[in-house]
Structure formats: C-alpha cells, structure tokens
C-alpha positions in Angstrom: -3.7 5.4 17.5 -3.9 7.4 14.3 -0.8 9.0 12.9 -0.4 11.4 10.1 1.6 9.7 7.3 2.9 6.1 6.3 6.8 7.2 7.6 5.3 8.3 10.8 3.9 4.7 11.6 7.3 3.1 10.9 8.6 5.8 13.8 5.9 4.7 16.0 6.8 1.0 16.0 10.3 1.6 15.6 10.3 3.8 18.8 8.3 1.2 20.8 5.2 3.4 21.3 3.3 0.6 19.6 3.8 -3.1 19.0 2.6 -3.0 15.2 1.7 -0.6 12.8 -0.5 -1.0 9.7 0.3 0.5 6.3 -1.0 0.5 2.8 1.0 -1.4 0.0 -1.1 -1.7 -2.8 -4.4 -1.1 -4.4 -6.2 -3.2 -7.1 -6.9 -0.2 -8.9 -4.1 2.3 -8.7 -1.4 -0.2 -7.9 1.6 0.0 -5.7 2.0 2.7 -2.5 5.6 3.6 -3.5 6.2 5.7 -0.3 5.5 2.0 1.9 7.8 0.4 -0.4 10.7 3.0 -0.1 10.4 2.9 3.9 11.3 -0.5 3.8 14.7 0.2 2.4 15.5 2.4 5.4 13.8 0.1 8.1 14.5 -2.8 10.0 11.0 -3.8 10.7 9.6 -6.9 9.3 6.1 -7.7 7.9 4.1 -9.7 10.3 0.9 -9.9 8.6 -1.3 -8.5 5.8 -4.9 -7.6 5.4 -6.8 -7.2 2.1 -10.0 -4.7 2.4 -12.9 -3.8 -0.1 -12.9 -0.1 -0.3 -15.7 2.0 -0.9 -15.6 5.5 -1.5 -18.4 7.8 -0.8 -19.2 11.6 -1.8 -19.9 13.5 1.2 -20.7 17.1 2.0 -22.6 19.7 4.6 -25.8 19.9 2.4 -27.5 18.1 -0.3 -26.6 20.0 -3.2 -23.7 18.4 -4.1 -23.5 19.9 -7.5 -22.8 23.2 -6.3 -19.5 22.4 -4.6 -16.3 23.7 -6.3 -13.6 21.7 -4.6 -13.1 18.4 -3.7 -10.7 16.8 -1.0 -9.6 13.4 -0.3 -6.1 11.6 -0.4 -4.4 11.1 -3.9 -5.4 7.4 -3.7 -9.1 7.8 -3.5 -9.2 10.6 -5.9 -7.6 8.3 -8.5 -9.8 5.8 -7.6 -12.5 7.8 -8.4 -11.3 9.5 -11.5 -14.1 8.5 -14.1 -17.2 9.2 -11.7 -15.5 12.9 -11.0 -15.2 13.1 -14.7 -18.7 12.3 -15.3 -20.3 14.1 -12.5 -18.1 16.8 -11.3 -15.8 17.7 -14.2 -15.3 21.2 -13.6 -14.7 20.8 -9.7 -11.1 21.3 -8.6 -9.7 18.3 -7.0 -7.3 18.8 -4.3 -5.1 15.8 -2.5 -4.7 15.8 1.3 -3.0 14.0 3.9 -6.1 11.4 4.7 -9.8 11.3 3.9 -10.5 12.0 7.6 -8.6 15.4 6.9 -10.8 15.8 3.7 -14.1 15.2 5.8 -12.8 18.0 8.5 -12.2 20.4 5.5 -15.6 19.7 4.0 -17.1 20.2 7.4 -16.1 23.7 7.2 -17.2 24.9 4.1 -20.6 24.6 2.2 -18.7 24.9 -1.3 -16.4 22.0 -0.2 -17.0 18.1 -0.7 -14.9 15.3 0.5 -14.4 11.8 -0.7 -13.9 8.8 2.0 -15.5 6.1 4.1 -18.8 6.3 5.2 -17.6 6.4 9.1 -16.5 9.8 8.5 -19.7 11.6 7.7 -21.4 11.4 11.2 -17.9 12.1 12.8 -18.0 15.6 10.8 -21.5 16.2 10.7 -21.7 15.6 6.9 -24.3 13.8 4.2 -23.3 11.0 2.1 -24.8 12.3 -0.8 -23.4 9.6 -3.2 -22.2 5.9 -2.0 -19.9 3.8 -3.8 -18.5 6.0 -6.3 -15.4 4.0 -6.8 -14.4 3.3 -10.6 -14.2 -0.4 -9.9 -17.0 -2.3 -7.9 -13.8 -4.8 -6.7 -11.5 -2.0 -5.4 -9.6 -3.4 -2.6 -6.3 -2.2 -0.9 -3.8 -4.7 0.8 -2.2 -3.6 3.9 0.8 -4.9 5.8 1.0 -5.2 9.5 4.5 -4.3 10.5 6.9 -4.8 13.6 9.6 -6.6 14.9 8.0 -10.2 15.3 9.2 -13.2 13.2 5.9 -15.3 12.5 6.2 -19.2 12.3 4.8 -21.2 9.4 1.2 -21.2 9.1 1.0 -23.6 6.0 -0.6 -20.8 4.0 2.0 -18.1 3.8 3.8 -15.3 1.6 7.2 -14.1 2.0 8.5 -10.5 0.9 12.1 -10.1 -0.3 14.0 -6.8 -0.8 16.8 -7.4 -3.6 19.5 -5.3 -4.9 21.3 -6.7 -8.0 24.3 -5.1 -10.3 23.5 -3.3 -13.2 24.8 -5.3 -16.0 23.4 -7.6 -18.9 20.8 -10.6 -17.4 20.8 -9.3 -14.0 17.2 -9.5 -13.9 17.3 -13.3 -15.3 19.7 -14.1 -12.6 17.5 -12.6 -9.9 14.4 -14.5 -11.4 16.1 -18.1 -12.1 16.5 -19.5 -8.9 12.9 -19.1 -8.0 11.9 -20.9 -11.2 14.4 -23.5 -10.3 13.3 -24.3 -7.1 9.5 -24.3 -8.3 8.9 -20.9 -6.1 5.6 -19.2 -7.2 6.6 -15.1 -7.4 3.4 -13.3 -6.9 4.7 -9.7 -7.4 7.8 -8.0 -8.5 8.2 -4.2 -8.1 11.2 -1.8 -8.6 12.3 1.5 -6.9 15.2 3.5 -7.5 18.0 3.2 -4.9 18.7 7.0 -4.7 22.1 6.0 -4.1 23.0 5.9 -7.4 21.3 7.1 -10.7 19.7 4.3 -12.6 20.2 1.7 -10.0 17.0 -0.2 -8.5 15.8 -2.1 -5.6 13.6 -5.1 -6.6 10.5 -6.1 -4.1 9.5 -9.7 -4.7 6.5 -11.4 -3.2 6.6 -15.3 -3.5 4.1 -17.9 -2.2 5.3 -19.8 0.7 7.3 -19.1 4.0 11.1 -18.5 4.2 11.5 -21.5 6.2 10.0 -23.9 3.5 13.0 -26.0 1.6 12.3 -24.5 -1.8 12.3 -21.0 -0.6 15.4 -21.4 1.5 17.3 -23.1 -1.5 16.1 -20.0 -3.7 17.7 -17.7 -1.0 21.0 -19.5 -1.0 21.2 -19.0 -4.9 20.1 -15.2 -4.8 22.6 -14.5 -2.5 25.3 -15.9 -4.6 23.7 -13.9 -7.6 22.9 -10.3 -6.3 24.7 -8.0 -4.0 21.8 -7.6 -1.3 19.2 -10.2 -0.3 16.8 -9.0 2.5 13.9 -11.2 3.9 11.2 -8.4 4.8 9.0 -10.9 6.3 7.2 -14.2 5.8 3.4 -14.1 7.3 -0.1 -15.4 6.6 -1.5 -14.8 3.4 -4.6 -12.4 4.1 -8.0 -14.2 4.4 -10.1 -11.2 5.1 
C-alpha cells in the first residue's frame, strides 16, 4: 500500500492498518535519511528487518529530445544521487524536488518541457520514454531500508541491533557511551546524531551494532550503557540484510 511520506508509513503501521512498513534509512552516496531517524524518536515501533537495494536512476520524458527540457523533477535524494550527471548534461535545467519519483514521473507525463528521474518501472506506467539509463553518479549506489512493525525478532545468528541513546551534555559523555561497547567486544557499524528538539544543543545518538540484543556481549554492554546515559532504547534486533 503506497503512502505519501515517511511519517505516514509510521502512522499506518501504528494504526494497525498494515502489519509492516518499509522506510529508507541511508544511501551509500548521500548518507542518512534524517526524516526516518526523527520518527524513531517519536514512535514506539521496532525495526524487524532490513533490505539493501541497488538503486538505478533513469532520465525519462514524453519524447526523445531530452536536451530541450527546462525542468527535471525527482525526489531530493535522487536529484542528489545524479548531481554530477546533471551538471554535465543538463547544467542549465531547473531541478525541482518533489515528494516521490512516482510523482515526478506523473508531472513529466503532463508536459513536454519536463523530465523526471526515477526507477525504470515508472516509464510505462506514465507513458514516458527512458532517454538515459543508470545516470546515478556512483555505480554502487545502494539504499538501505528498514522494515518496521511491533514484532520482536528472535536471533538468526547473523543479526544487527539498533539503539537510540541520549547522554548528558558534559565532558567525556560520548566516550562513556562508546566505552561499554569496546569493553564488551561489540562491533559498532554506524553512529549518527540528531538534535533532541527539546533543548538546544542536546542530541540523540543512533547506533548500529553487530549481534542480537540477546547476545551476552550486547546484553552486558546495554547494562553498562544504562548506568552511564539518560536514555537507552533498543529500536530493534533483526537479521542483517542478505539482498
């Protein structure tokens, strides 16, 4: 069931209208998706799984004379992933971010002066021609998605655990946050910070570690973290993406 935004995905799952939602969390070219991180601060949903997908971007319009277009529509992330290609091939064309690549394709289907960037599947749906394939700047362009729901997932033997942590704003606070992980041999694969929005210059930290929250090393690290920080919340423990 498609919805219009990342917050709407969370709301549909929270309301029970769907069992699971899928939201982007980071792109290998453009980094973290901050809207998704911010929603985890507000929501009690858990991460139940992850999916990594290679992302190919394509330029499409109603006709083959793509050099004549005056505007290019796409999601902001997709525009950023094709920045250098656009600089080289369409340097004077206005780039307009929209809510989704599907919406970009719909708008391109209405106007000969407009092109869209998006997945190849959108072209036949909206009657567009693919005029350039794979225009993403990085050939390894990959987006990691999270599956969200209310399910607690049992260990699979190849897991990742995501944490939300808030710590006091004082000297050494970040060191105290990381120390329990190092002392227990827990491998941290990602750390991001986001403003708390409650107090200026205070932050939440989002951490990914390898292993399941039920593993002994992570369990010990969580006990130590809770002694040193104001908030520790397990966002989910789930199998590492194999796609």
